[in-house]
N, C-alpha and C positions, 0 to 999 in steps of 0.2 A: 427268855424259856418260860417265864411266870404266864407272862400274857399267852401264850399261844397254847399253854398248857387250861386256861382259862377258855378260851375262845374252843377247843377242842370239846372240855365239860359242857359247853353251853348247848355246844350242835350234838349232843350227844343228848344232853336234856330234851331239845327241840323237838329229835326225832322220837324220841322215848313217848313224848306229848303226842304225838301224831301217830304214832303205832298204838297207844296205850287199849283205843277201841277193838284192834285188830290182834289183840295178842293171842287169842283161844286158835286162828285164822295160821298166823304168822308159826307158834310153836306146832302146829302140826304138819307143817313142813317140815323139808329135812334138817333141819338141826333139832327135832323133837327129840331125836336118838340120843342125841349128845346131850343135850340139857338132860333126860331122864336119867343118863348114865351116871350124871354126876351128883342126881339129887337124892337125898334120902327119904325121901316120900317111895313109896312102892309105885312100879310103873301104874298100876291099876288107880292106885289113888293122886297121881300126878295128871292121868287121863281126866280122870274123873274131877279134880278143881277146873280143866278147862271147860269143860262140859257145864258145870253148876255153873260156873261164872255166865257163860253163854246165856244158856236155858233162865239165870236168875234176869241178867240183864233185858233179855229178849222180853219175858214176863213183865217186869215195870217198865220199859219201853212203851207194851203194847196196854198199860193200864194209864199211864201218864204222860202228857204231850213232854218233847224236852223242852220246849222252854219252860218250863212249868215246876219240872223237879229238874236237879242235876245229881245224879248218883253213880258212884264208883263201885264194883262189884267184884270182891277180893274170896279166892279161897283155896284156902291150903289146909292138906290133910283133912278134906271135906267141913272144916269149920269157915263160914262166911262173917267176912267183915265188909260191914256197908259205911261209905263214907261220901260226903258230898253234902249239898242244901237242898234241904222242900221247904214249902210254904206254912206249913201248922205240922204240930204235933199230930193230928189223925192221921195226915199223908205217911207220918214217918212211921206210925203205927201200921199203917197200911201196907207198908214196902217192907216192912217186919214180917209180918203175915206169907206176904206172899214169896221173900226167900225162904221160909218155912216149910214153905209145900214142894221145895223144889227135892226131888228126889236124890238120896245119898246124902244130905245136908244133914250133918251131927250135931249143929248148933249156930246162932245165929249173934253178932255183936253190932249193934247199932249205932255208931258213931255217928250218925247225919246230924248236921246243923240247921236249926229254924232260924233258914237267912236268905236270902236272896239269892241267886245261884252265881257262882264267882265268876268273876270276868276270867278272857282269858290271859291276861296276864297273871294272874294269880296260879293261875293252872299252870302257866308256862312254870313261875318263879316253883310252884310245888314240884315238878319235873326235875328243875333246874338241880334241887335242894336234894333229891331222890338219887341224883345222879350223882353229887359232890361226896355224898354216905358210904356210894357203893365204891366208891372210888378211894375213900379213905381206908375203907375195909380192906378194898385189894394191895392198898399201900400196907398196911398196917401187920398182911398177915397173921392173923392169929387163929384165923378159921376159915373154913373153905366156903369161898364168895358164895355157893351155890344153896347155904344150908340156910343162909339168911334172906327174906323177902322184904323187900322196904316198899311202903304205902305213904307218901305226903298230901295231907289235907290241910289248908291254911297254916301251912308251917308245921304244922302235929305230924311227928314220926312213927309210926306205927311199924311194929316189927315182927314178923311173923316166921316160924321156922320147928325145925326141930331139932333143936340142940342142947348139948350141956350146960350147967348154971354159970361156970366161965365165961365159955361162947356168949351166951345171955347177957351176961354183964358186963364182956367185952363190948361186946356190939351196942348195946344203951350207952356204956361212955362213950364209944367215938362217934355214935349218932348225934349224945346231947352237947357235944362240945364242936360240933360242927355248924359255923358260920349259917345264920337264917334259921335254926329250928328254934323252936318255941318249947316244944315240948316231945318228949316221948316214950311212947306207950309201949310195953313189952307184951305181947299175945304168944306168948311161945308155949310151945310142948317140949317139956325137958326129959331127954332120954341119957341113959349111958352105954356110954360106946366102949363096945369091946376091943381092946389092944389087938392092932393087926399080928399075928403070930409069923410073918416073915422079918 
């Protein structure tokens, strides 16, 4: 049973890795409505995040060849997270500047490392870690899975979302105790949830 679960998680991790660059396209399909309905962002913010990720990635791709930089762009509630590898600090700053010029971006956090582009094996491992963390969130049932976005780069897990303090602490605790996670960085926006009147 444990072996079967591991195989399923590995397969999901590989699928996530292959779809990583296609998320804006996939999310705008039939499943977008269901995803938005369960997301704490407004539908406008959700769609804008997809657009911000696509526009930022396209601008970075237009400015730098893909074998020169490896940059992942994540936008959550219009706040942009940049992860990956670049050859030097000058390039790192230029990429920050590019992200800041994209419409509707309210802030940029640049976590790019000055290092050679990560190997496919490292990226696969990061996708696997992301899948494991998400699976543990589901198993723990402490908060809605759609409340927390997980991004992993070089074993460092970044957590984004609109969450209560308790949800944020729970998510960080679960992520930090997941095998393979080197560090957890909380990038949450904290909210007070109004209890359901029903």
